[in-house]
BAMIKE-970525 format. One record per residue (C-alpha): x, y, z; chain; residue in three letters. Coordinates in steps of 0.25 Angstrom, whole numbers. Each point is the difference from the previous one (the first is absolute). Example, Ala and Ser with C-alpha at 12.3 -4.5 7.8 and 13.67 -1.06 7.14 Angstrom:
     u     v     w mol type
    49   -18    31   A  ala
     6    14    -2   A  ser
END
This chain:
     u     v     w mol type
   688   379   305   A  unk
    11    -8    -7   A  unk
    -7    -9   -10   A  unk
     4   -14     4   A  unk
     5     3    14   A  unk
    -2   -10     9   A  unk
   -11     7    11   A  unk
     5    -1    13   A  unk
   -13    -4     8   A  unk
   -12    -2   -10   A  unk
     7   -14    -5   A  unk
   -11    -4   -10   A  unk
    -5   -12    10   A  unk
   -10    -9    -6   A  unk
   -11    -3     9   A  unk
     5   -14     2   A  unk
    14     1    -5   A  unk
    13     5     5   A  unk
    13     1    -6   A  unk
     5   -12     7   A  unk
   -11    -8    -5   A  unk
     2     5   -14   A  unk
    15    -5     0   A  unk
    -6   -13     8   A  unk
    10     2    10   A  unk
    -1     2    16   A  unk
     2    13     8   A  unk
    14    -4     6   A  unk
     6    -3   -14   A  unk
    14     5    -3   A  unk
     5    10   -12   A  unk
     5   -12    -7   A  unk
   -14    -8     1   A  unk
    -7    12    -4   A  unk
     8     2   -12   A  unk
    -1   -16    -4   A  unk
   -15     2     2   A  unk
    -1    12    -8   A  unk
     9    -8   -13   A  unk
   -10   -11     2   A  unk
   -13     7     0   A  unk
     5     9   -12   A  unk
     3   -12    -8   A  unk
   -13    -6     5   A  unk
    -9    13    -5   A  unk
     9     3   -12   A  unk
    -9     4   -12   A  unk
     7   -11    -9   A  unk
    -6   -11     8   A  unk
   -15     7    -1   A  unk
    -2     4   -14   A  unk
   -15     0     1   A  unk
     1     8    13   A  unk
    10    10    -3   A  unk
    -6    11     7   A  unk
    -2    -9    12   A  unk
    14    -4     0   A  unk
     6    15    -1   A  unk
    -8     4    12   A  unk
     4   -11     8   A  unk
    14     2    -3   A  unk
    -2    14     5   A  unk
    -5    -4    12   A  unk
    11    -9     3   A  unk
    10    12    -4   A  unk
    -6     9    10   A  unk
     1   -11    11   A  unk
    14    -3    -3   A  unk
     4    15     0   A  unk
    -6     1    14   A  unk
     4   -12     7   A  unk
    15    -1    -5   A  unk
     2    14     5   A  unk
     3     0    15   A  unk
    -6    13     3   A  unk
   -12     0    -9   A  unk
    -3   -15     6   A  unk
     0     5    14   A  unk
   -11    11    -4   A  unk
    -7   -10    -7   A  unk
    -1    -9    11   A  unk
    -3    10    10   A  unk
   -12     5   -10   A  unk
    -4   -14    -1   A  unk
    -2    -2    14   A  unk
    -9    12     2   A  unk
    -9    -3   -11   A  unk
    -1   -15     6   A  unk
    -3     6    13   A  unk
   -10    10    -5   A  unk
    -6    -9   -11   A  unk
   -14    -4     1   A  unk
   -13     6     3   A  unk
     0    -1    15   A  unk
    11    10     2   A  unk
    -5     9   -11   A  unk
   -14    -1     6   A  unk
     6     2    15   A  unk
     5    13    -6   A  unk
   -13     5    -7   A  unk
    -8    -3    13   A  unk
     9    11     7   A  unk
    -8    10   -10   A  unk
     8    14    -1   A  unk
    10    -3    11   A  unk
    13     6    -7   A  unk
     9   -11     5   A  unk
    -9   -11    -6   A  unk
    -2     8   -13   A  unk
    15     2    -3   A  unk
     1   -15     3   A  unk
   -10    -2   -11   A  unk
     8     9   -10   A  unk
    12    -8     3   A  unk
    -7   -13    -3   A  unk
    -7     5   -12   A  unk
    14     4    -6   A  unk
     8   -13     3   A  unk
   -11    -8    -5   A  unk
     1     8   -14   A  unk
   -13     9     2   A  unk
     7    12    -2   A  unk
   -11     9    -4   A  unk
    -9    -5    12   A  unk
    11     3    10   A  unk
     5    13    -7   A  unk
   -16     5     0   A  unk
    -1    -4    14   A  unk
    12     8     5   A  unk
    -3    11    -8   A  unk
   -14     0     6   A  unk
     6     0    14   A  unk
    10    11    -2   A  unk
   -10     9    -7   A  unk
   -11    -2    12   A  unk
    10     3    11   A  unk
     9    12     2   A  unk
    15    -3     1   A  unk
    -1   -14    -2   A  unk
    11   -10     0   A  unk
     2   -15    -1   A  unk
    12     2    10   A  unk
   -10     3    11   A  unk
    -8   -13    -2   A  unk
    10   -10    -3   A  unk
    12    -7     5   A  unk
    12     7    -6   A  unk
     4   -12    -9   A  unk
   -14     0    -5   A  unk
    -1    14    -3   A  unk
    13     0    -8   A  unk
    -4   -12    -9   A  unk
   -14     5    -2   A  unk
     3    14    -3   A  unk
    11    -7   -12   A  unk
   -12    -7    -5   A  unk
    -9    11     0   A  unk
    12     8    -8   A  unk
     1   -12    -9   A  unk
   -16     0    -3   A  unk
     0    15    -4   A  unk
    13    -2   -10   A  unk
   -10   -11    -5   A  unk
   -12    10    -2   A  unk
    11     9    -7   A  unk
    -1    11    12   A  unk
    14     3     0   A  unk
     0    12     9   A  unk
    -8    -7    11   A  unk
    10   -12    -2   A  unk
    12     8     3   A  unk
    -6     7    12   A  unk
    -3   -14     6   A  unk
    13    -6    -3   A  unk
     7    14     5   A  unk
    -9    -2    13   A  unk
     5   -16     4   A  unk
    15     4    -5   A  unk
     1    11     9   A  unk
    -7    -8    12   A  unk
    10   -11    -4   A  unk
    13    10     0   A  unk
     4    -4    15   A  unk
    -6   -14     3   A  unk
     5    -6   -15   A  unk
   -12   -10     0   A  unk
     1    -1   -14   A  unk
    15    -3    -1   A  unk
     5    -1   -13   A  unk
   -12     1    -7   A  unk
     0    15     2   A  unk
     7     1   -12   A  unk
   -11    -5    -7   A  unk
    -9    10     6   A  unk
    10    11    -4   A  unk
    -1    -6   -14   A  unk
   -15     1    -1   A  unk
     0    15     5   A  unk
    10     3   -11   A  unk
    -9    -7   -10   A  unk
   -12     8     5   A  unk
     9    12     0   A  unk
     3    -3   -15   A  unk
   -14    -2    -3   A  unk
    -5    14     8   A  unk
    10     7    -9   A  unk
    -7    -3   -12   A  unk
   -15     2     7   A  unk
    -7    13    -3   A  unk
     1     9    13   A  unk
     9    -9     7   A  unk
    14     5    -5   A  unk
     2     9    12   A  unk
    -5   -11    10   A  unk
     9   -11    -7   A  unk
    13    11     2   A  unk
    -4     1    15   A  unk
     0   -15     3   A  unk
    13    -2    -9   A  unk
     7    10     9   A  unk
    -7    -3    14   A  unk
     0   -15     0   A  unk
     9    -6   -10   A  unk
    13     8    -3   A  unk
     6    -2    13   A  unk
     0   -15    -2   A  unk
     2    -1   -14   A  unk
    15    -3    -5   A  unk
     6     8   -12   A  unk
    -5    -8   -11   A  unk
   -14     1     5   A  unk
     0    14     3   A  unk
     5     3   -14   A  unk
   -11    -8    -6   A  unk
   -11     8     7   A  unk
     8    13    -4   A  unk
     0    -4   -14   A  unk
   -15    -3    -1   A  unk
    -3    12     7   A  unk
     8     8   -10   A  unk
    -7    -8   -11   A  unk
   -14     5     6   A  unk
     5    16     1   A  unk
     4    -2   -15   A  unk
   -12    -5    -5   A  unk
    -7    12     8   A  unk
     9    10    -7   A  unk
     7     2    13   A  unk
    15    -1    -7   A  unk
     7     8    11   A  unk
    -4    -9    10   A  unk
     1   -12    -9   A  unk
    14     4    -2   A  unk
     4     1    14   A  unk
    -7   -12     5   A  unk
     7    -8   -11   A  unk
    14     6     4   A  unk
    -4    -5    15   A  unk
    -2   -15    -6   A  unk
    12     1    -8   A  unk
     8     5    12   A  unk
    -4   -12     8   A  unk
     1   -10   -12   A  unk
     9     5   -10   A  unk
    -1   -12   -10   A  unk
   -16    -2     2   A  unk
    -6    -4   -12   A  unk
   -13     3    -7   A  unk
     4    16     0   A  unk
     2     2   -15   A  unk
   -14     4    -4   A  unk
    -3    11    13   A  unk
    14     5    -5   A  unk
    -4     1   -14   A  unk
   -13     9     4   A  unk
     8     8     8   A  unk
    11     4    -9   A  unk
   -12     2   -11   A  unk
    -7     9    10   A  unk
    13     8     2   A  unk
     2     1   -17   A  unk
   -14     7     0   A  unk
     2    10    12   A  unk
    -1    15    -5   A  unk
    14     6     0   A  unk
     2    12     8   A  unk
    -2    14    -6   A  unk
    12    10     2   A  unk
END
C-alpha cells in the first residue's frame, strides 16, 4: 500500500467524531468553507501555540489534515459520505446483535464481516471471513450480499490483507473485485487507485521469496494492458533488476530493453546498465 495514501473506506472514524466535526462545519459546507475551516483549525492546533503539548498538537494537525484532504476532494468526499452513512445506519449494539442472533446464516455473517471492517475491527472481520471461506466449499461474498456491499466489502477485505502483510492474498482479492467491476464501473475513477495498489503488490511480490513467477503473471494478466507506456516501463525495469540480482543477465537485458523502448529517457537505469556491462566484460571468450 502506498504510505500516506488516503484510504478509500476505512476512514479513521473516531467513535464520536467525523471529519465534519473535526473541522467544525456542517455536511453541506462548500469547498471554500472546507478550506477556510482547515486554515482556522490548523492555526488553532499549531504546535507553536501548545509548547507543553507538542505531540498532542501534532496529532490534532494530522487529523485535521486528513479531514481536509478528504472533504476538499469531491470524489473522496462522496465516498466518505456514503461510508459515513453506512456506519451510522449500522452503528450500535442492536444491529450487531440482530446479526449475531441469526447464527451461521451466511448473509448475516457477511454483514458482520462488513460491519467489523467498516468500524475498524479489521482483524475480527477478516478472521470471520476466512472462517466462512474455509468452512464452506466455493464460498463467495457475492452470493450473500447486495452487489454494492459485495464490492465494498471485498475491497475492505483486500485492504486488511495488505495491513497484515499478506501481499499475494491481497492481490487476489483486489483482482476479484477489479474484474467484477469491469462492466458496471461502480468504483469509477477509483479503479485507478485499485490498479495502483495491485501494482505495488506486484512490486512487493517481485522481491518476495518464491513469488517471482506469480508476480510476473499478475503483471501480465491484470496490469500490463491497462497501464500507460511509462507505467509499463517502470515495471519492466523492476523486473529487469530482479533478473539481474538473480544472475539471469540475458533475461535482465531483454526486459530492460523492453522498458527503454517504452520510455527511452527513463531514469534510474545507470546501476543496472553498469552491472550488465560488467557481466559482459567477464564472459568467457569463444574458443577457436
